N, C-alpha and C positions, 0 to 999 in steps of 0.2 A: 478613925474613918474606915468604913467598910470598903475594901478594895474591890469587892464583887458587885457593889451597887452601881447602877448606871449613872453616869455623870454627863451633864450637857457640855462639859469641858473636855470630854474624852470620847473617842470613837474607836471601835475595833472592827477591822476589816480582814477578810481573807482574800488573797489574790492568787489566781491560778493562771499560769502561762503555758502555752503549748505551740509547737511548730506545726502548722497545717501544710501538708504537702499536696500539690496539685498534679493531675495527670500529665500536664505539659512539662513537668520537671521543676516548676517553680515552687516556691514556698512562701509562707507568710506567718508571722507571729500573731497569735490571737490570745485573748484573755477573758477572764471572768472575775468580777469583783463582787463580794457580798458583804453587806453591812451585817455584822454578826447579831446585834440585838434585834433589829427589825426584820432581818431576813431578806431585805430588798437586794435584788441582784441585777447586775448589768453585764452584758458581754461587750467587748470592745476589740477593735482592730488597730488602734493607734493610741499613743500615750495621751493625746489631747482628750479623747473620750474618757479615759480613766480619770484624768485630772478634773474634768467637768463634773463627773459623778461625785468625786471626793469633795469638791467645793460645794455642790448642792447639799450633800449630807451634813457638812459642817455648818452651813448657813441655817439649816432648819432649827437647830437648837442653840446656836451661838448668839450671845447678846450682840446688839448692833455695835457697841464699842469694840468688842473683840474682833468682829469681822472687819472692822476698819483699821485695826492695829497694823501698822506697816511691818511689824516683825512677824506677823502671822504668815507662815509659808503658803497657806491655802487662800489667802486673800487675793482678790483680783487686783491687778495693777494696770 
């Protein structure tokens, strides 16, 4: 099996996190996630938004049975 070939059962993402500091002295963690093969990118300010993006990308190519698998950590519950 060619390890470099895209597989609908596998996704590769890059995630960047940084601490955004505000003039009032406050700060907030922010992030950027990119699906490596498609280049699709999202920015997020909370973990829920990151999770939603990962779920969307996994559903696009996952067979219905795999998406409904209770052992799938990205499946909705």
